N, C-alpha and C positions, 0 to 999 in steps of 0.2 A: 258407370260410377257406383253401382251397387256392390258393396263389399261385405266381407264377413264382419267387419267392425260396425256394421249398420249402414243404413242408406246414406250415401253421399249425394249432395244436391247443391245446386246453385243457391247462393245465400245473399240476403240483404240487397244492396243496390244491383248486384249482378242478376239476382232473381227477378227484380222488378223490371230490369231492362229486357230480360227474356220474355216477360209477360207484356212487353211493348208499352210500358208506362213511360210517358214523356218525361224527360229530364234525367234519365238514368242510363248508364253505359255498362255494357257487359265487362269490359276490360278496365282495370286489372281485375281478373275474375276472382271471386271468392267462393270457395266450396266449403260446405259444412257436413260433418257426420257426427254420430252420437258418441263414439268412443275412439280411442287411439291417440296418437300424438299429433299435435298441430305442427305444420311444417310449411316451408315456403314452396311455392310452385313457380319459382323464378324461371324466366323473367315475366311471367304472365299473371301472377297472383299468389294466393295463399290458401292453405287448407286449415280450417278451424275445427275444433270439437266442442260439443255442447250436449250434456246429458238430457236436457229438456227437449231435444230435437227428436220427436217421435214419428212413427209411421203416419200419423194423422196430419203431420205438418208439411208433407211434400206430395207432389203429384208429378206425373209424366207429362211434359208439355213438348210437343213436336219431337218426341223421342228422347228428351233429356230430363232426368230427374231435377226437380226444381222446387224450392220452398214455395208454399202457397203464398199468395199476396198478403194475406193476413199475417202470417208468421214473418214474412220478409219485412213488413213495415215495422213490426216490433223489433226485429234485429237491426233495422235502420236506426231506430232510437237508441238501441243498445250500443251501437258503434259510435255514439256521440254526434250524430248528424244534427245540424241546426234544427231546432223545433219547428221553425217556419217551413223548412223543406219537408219534414215529417208530416206536418199538417196538410201541405199541398198534396203529398202522396196519398194520405187518407182520403181527402175529398175527391181527388181524381180517380182513384181506384174504386171508391164508392159510387161515383157517378157512372162508371163503366160496369158496375155490378160485379167487379172482381172481388170486392169485399162487401160485407153488410154490417149493420149495427149488431146483429146477433153474433156474427163471427168475431168481430173485434172485441165486444164485451165478454164473450166466452173466453177468448184468448187472454184478456186482462185478468179474468178470474183464475185462469189456469196458471199463468206465469207470475201474477202479482204477489202471491204469497211467498214467493221464493226470493224476493228482494233483489231481483236482477237489475243491472244498470239499464237505465232508460225507462223503467216502469213509472217513475214519477212523471216524466214527460207524457207518456201515453195515458196515464190516469188523468192528468190535467186536460189533455186534448179530448178525451172521451167523456169527461164530465160535461162538456158543452155539446156533446154529440150523443144524445140518447139513441136508443134503437129506432125511434121514430124520426130521427134527424133526416133532412133532405139536403144533400150536398149541393154547392153551386154547380150549375150545369155548364159554366164557361168561365174563361179567364176574366171576361168583362164583369161578370157577377162578383167574382172574388175581389176584383179591383174596386168595385163600388162599395162592397162591404168594408174594405180596408179604409177607403176614403172616409166613410161615416164613422168607423171606429176611431181612426186617428183624430177626428174632430171632436171626439168625446160624446157623440150622440148615441142614443139608444138604437139597437139594431132593428131592422124591419123584419117582418115575417116574409118568407120567400115562397115563390111558386104556389100562389093561392088561387084556387078556382073561384071566379067572381061572377056574380049574376044571380038573380032570383028567378022570376018566370022566364027570363031570357038570359041564356048563358053568354057572358061577355068575354070570356077567355081566361087563360091562366096568367096571372099577373106576376111580373118579376119580383117586385117588392111592394108590400102593403103595410101601411100603418093603420092604427085604429082610429085615426082622427076624423074622417077617413081621407087618406092620402096615398096615392099610388105613384110609384116610379117605374117607368118602363125604359129599358135600354135597347136602342135600335142599332143593331150591327149593320155594317155596310153590306155584308153578304145577304142578309135576309130582309133588309129594309131599304135597300138602295135604289130600287127601280121606282118609276113613277107609279106603277100599279100598287107596289108595296106601300108607298107613301100615301096613296089615296085610301087604301084599306086602313092604315094607321090613323088617318084623320077621322075616318068613320068610327073606328073603335073609340078614339078619344072623345068624340062627341057623345057617343052612347054612354060612356062612363061618366062624363060630366052631367048628363041628363039624369043619371042614376044617383047623383049627389056626391061624386068623388072629385077631389082636386087631383089633376093628373099632370105629372112632369115627365116629358119624354126627353131623354138625352141620348146622344150618339156615342159610338165607340171613340170618336175623336175627343168628345167631352170627357169621357171616363179616363182616357190615357193622358190627356194634355191640359185639361181644365179642372183638375181635381179640386183645387182650392175654391174656384167659382162654384162648382157643383155643391160642395159642402156648405158654402155660405147660403146658396139658394135653398137647399133642402132645409137648413136650419130656419131660415126666414119663413118658409112656407109652414113649417111645423109650428113656429111661434104664432103666426097669424091665425092658424086654426085653433091652437090651444089657448092662447091668451087674448085673441081678438086684436092683435097688433096689425099694422098696415102690411098687406101682402106685398111681396117683392114685385118689381116689373116683370112682365112676361119673359119667360126664358127664351133665348134665341139659340137653338142648337146649331152646332157647327159640324160640317163634314170635311175631313181632310182627305188627302190622297194616300191612304194607307193600303198598300198591297199586303198580302199575307206575309211576305218576307220582311216587311218593315214593322209589323206589329210587335209591340213589346211583349215579352214573355214573363 
């Protein structure tokens, strides 16, 4: 696909599919190059042109010229993709080290002055994602964040190393009250040995002065309203001295990987 008109490479959603990013498909394929005429590649896709597509914006992946993940995400926004899907693409690619804060913000500086479609969306998404941002490491974390945001609560800090003289682990979500929320997936916290280790960790955290809420993946996917209410009640008890809620009773469902919501 390397032509005289400039490098032609997979573009947007097709490129992200080639980089094996979940939620994207190769077909209908979209190819981009810097100059020339746009044309249909019927029945399989289309060829687009864009003068801002430079040598720095593509790489050879498994023998195929392909937009870099950073450029592909910007082109995803340019194509009018729903901002929520663009946001998930950013976090997923960032968690897999396909993009970084530096690459995304550098691309925003490069393309932002040109007034391209989709730049407003990217600017808004990256305003809340500085270079030091740490993306959610799983769909469970993203879902919990959404539950808290939809309830109008302040966000937690994420993936915080906790412990003084004795390291107690990296916590999923930490509030300054101090309040910690841990999400126990069935995969890594389902066995009896895992649950015993979780209980020991919870005890150590409580002895260190933390209020700890452990919730399961079933809670996150199917008890979102209850989770939000309990988190709010715990925060209010710590912040305002109100009565704490009854002890949380986590539930475990029979969720195989094929049944887990995406």
